[in-house]
C-alpha positions as CSV (number, residue, x, y, z in Angstrom):
1,H,14.3,7.9,7.0
2,D,12.6,8.1,3.8
3,I,10.0,10.8,4.1
4,P,7.5,9.5,1.5
5,T,7.5,6.1,3.3
6,L,6.7,7.9,6.6
7,M,4.1,10.1,4.9
8,D,2.4,7.6,2.6
9,C,-0.1,6.5,5.1
10,V,-0.9,10.2,6.3
11,E,-2.9,12.2,3.9
12,L,-3.9,15.5,5.3
13,T,-6.1,18.3,4.0
14,D,-4.6,21.6,2.6
15,E,-6.0,25.1,3.2
16,E,-8.2,24.7,0.2
17,G,-9.7,21.6,1.3
18,A,-7.7,19.3,-1.0
19,P,-6.1,16.2,0.2
20,F,-2.2,16.3,0.2
21,S,0.6,13.9,1.1
22,L,4.3,14.5,0.7
23,R,4.4,11.9,-2.0
24,D,2.5,14.6,-4.0
25,A,5.6,16.8,-3.7
26,R,8.1,14.2,-5.2
27,G,10.5,15.9,-7.6
28,K,10.5,19.1,-5.4
29,V,12.6,20.2,-2.4
30,V,10.4,20.6,0.5
31,C,10.8,22.5,3.8
32,L,8.6,20.7,6.3
33,T,7.6,22.2,9.6
34,F,4.9,21.8,12.3
35,F,3.1,24.8,13.8
36,Y,-0.2,26.1,14.7
37,T,-1.8,29.5,14.0
38,H,-2.4,30.5,17.7
39,C,1.2,29.8,18.7
40,M,3.0,32.6,20.5
41,H,6.4,30.9,21.1
42,T,8.5,29.1,18.4
43,C,6.1,29.1,15.5
44,P,6.6,32.8,14.6
45,G,10.4,32.2,14.4
46,Q,10.0,29.1,12.3
47,M,7.7,30.8,9.8
48,R,10.2,33.8,9.6
49,K,12.9,31.2,8.5
50,L,10.6,29.9,5.8
51,L,9.7,33.4,4.7
52,A,13.4,34.1,4.3
53,V,13.8,31.1,2.0
54,Q,10.7,32.1,0.2
55,E,12.3,35.5,-0.5
56,A,15.9,34.2,-1.3
57,L,14.6,31.6,-3.7
58,A,11.3,33.2,-5.0
59,D,12.0,32.3,-8.6
60,R,12.1,28.6,-7.6
61,L,9.2,28.6,-5.1
62,G,6.3,26.5,-6.5
63,P,7.9,24.8,-9.5
64,E,10.9,23.3,-7.7
65,L,10.4,24.2,-4.0
66,L,7.4,23.7,-1.7
67,M,6.9,24.9,1.9
68,V,4.8,22.4,3.9
69,A,3.5,23.5,7.3
70,V,1.4,20.9,9.2
71,S,-0.8,22.5,11.9
72,L,-1.0,20.8,15.3
73,D,-4.2,22.5,16.2
74,F,-6.9,20.0,15.0
75,A,-9.7,22.1,16.6
76,R,-9.0,25.7,15.5
77,D,-6.9,25.4,12.4
78,D,-9.3,24.4,9.6
79,G,-9.1,25.4,5.9
80,P,-10.5,28.9,6.4
81,A,-8.3,29.7,9.3
82,L,-5.1,28.4,7.5
83,R,-6.0,30.4,4.4
84,E,-6.3,33.6,6.4
85,Y,-3.0,32.8,8.2
86,G,-1.3,32.3,5.0
87,V,-2.4,35.6,3.7
88,R,-1.4,37.4,6.9
89,L,2.0,35.5,6.9
90,G,2.7,36.5,3.3
91,A,3.0,33.0,2.0
92,K,3.2,32.8,-1.7
93,R,0.3,31.0,-3.3
94,G,1.4,27.9,-5.2
95,G,4.6,27.7,-3.0
96,W,3.1,26.7,0.2
97,K,0.8,23.9,1.6
98,L,-0.8,24.7,5.0
99,L,-2.1,21.3,6.2
100,H,-4.5,20.2,8.9
101,G,-5.9,16.9,10.1
102,T,-7.5,15.1,13.0
103,R,-5.6,14.3,16.3
104,A,-5.6,10.6,15.3
105,E,-3.8,11.6,11.9
106,L,-1.4,14.0,13.6
107,V,-0.2,11.9,16.6
108,P,1.4,8.9,14.6
109,M,3.0,11.4,12.2
110,L,4.5,13.5,14.9
111,Q,5.8,10.3,16.6
112,R,7.5,9.1,13.2
113,Y,9.2,12.5,12.8
114,G,10.5,12.4,16.4
115,V,8.6,15.8,17.2
116,A,8.2,16.3,21.0
117,F,4.6,17.4,21.5
118,G,1.9,17.9,24.1
119,L,-1.1,17.6,22.1
120,P,-4.2,17.7,24.5
121,E,-7.3,15.6,23.8
122,V,-9.4,18.8,23.8
123,I,-8.2,22.1,22.5
124,R,-9.8,25.1,24.1
125,P,-9.8,28.7,22.8
126,T,-6.8,29.7,24.9
127,S,-4.9,26.4,24.5
128,Q,-1.1,26.5,23.7
129,I,0.4,23.4,22.3
130,G,4.0,22.5,23.4
131,H,6.1,21.1,20.4
132,S,9.5,20.9,19.1
133,A,10.6,23.7,16.7
134,L,11.7,21.7,13.6
135,I,12.1,22.4,9.9
136,V,13.0,19.3,7.9
137,A,14.7,19.9,4.6
138,V,13.6,17.1,2.1
139,D,15.4,16.4,-1.1
140,R,13.7,15.9,-4.5
141,E,13.6,12.1,-3.9
142,G,11.8,12.7,-0.7
143,R,14.6,11.8,1.6
144,R,15.1,13.7,5.0
145,A,18.2,15.6,4.0
146,Q,18.6,17.8,7.3
147,D,16.9,18.7,10.4
148,F,16.9,22.3,11.6
149,Y,16.0,22.5,15.3
150,G,15.0,25.7,17.1
151,T,15.3,29.1,15.7
152,D,18.8,30.2,16.8
153,Y,20.5,29.3,13.5
154,P,21.1,32.0,10.8
155,D,18.3,32.2,8.1
156,A,21.1,31.8,5.6
157,A,21.9,28.4,6.9
158,L,18.6,26.9,6.0
159,T,18.5,28.9,2.6
160,A,22.0,27.6,1.7
161,R,21.0,24.0,2.4
162,V,17.8,24.3,0.3
163,R,19.7,26.0,-2.5
164,E,22.1,23.0,-2.4
165,L,19.3,20.5,-2.6
166,L,17.7,22.5,-5.5
167,D,21.0,22.4,-7.4
168,E,21.8,18.6,-6.8
């Protein structure tokens, strides 16, 4: 699937309150994932994978490489919550987009990407949101190059694939 086609109709909001769509990242390699800040299961492992890529390819993060993390928590993860999470995480400014949207925006996008999820109608303070652990490596043309499921693969596998895409 061509990711810009999938994302063109979905414009989410970044942690600074600005609109963002993957078409805005055309020309860069993107690591796309789905998470939420209150997650205690797979999300911390997914973020560690992205931080390993950030560390290994620090000189290319921003100008050539972008980490895009879409929050599934439409109730709790607003701009300020995502900004604070990014700081806590150690996400390098300019190299990451932490996105949020409404339930109505998120559901069709998750379906298009084939992300299994249990997104409740109402999110309560203690809610956990079940979802697939997925990082999608996207090439500079916006094509879905490779899917990385779970967190049991070595960090070096994701980093190597991203480096290949950067060097194409």
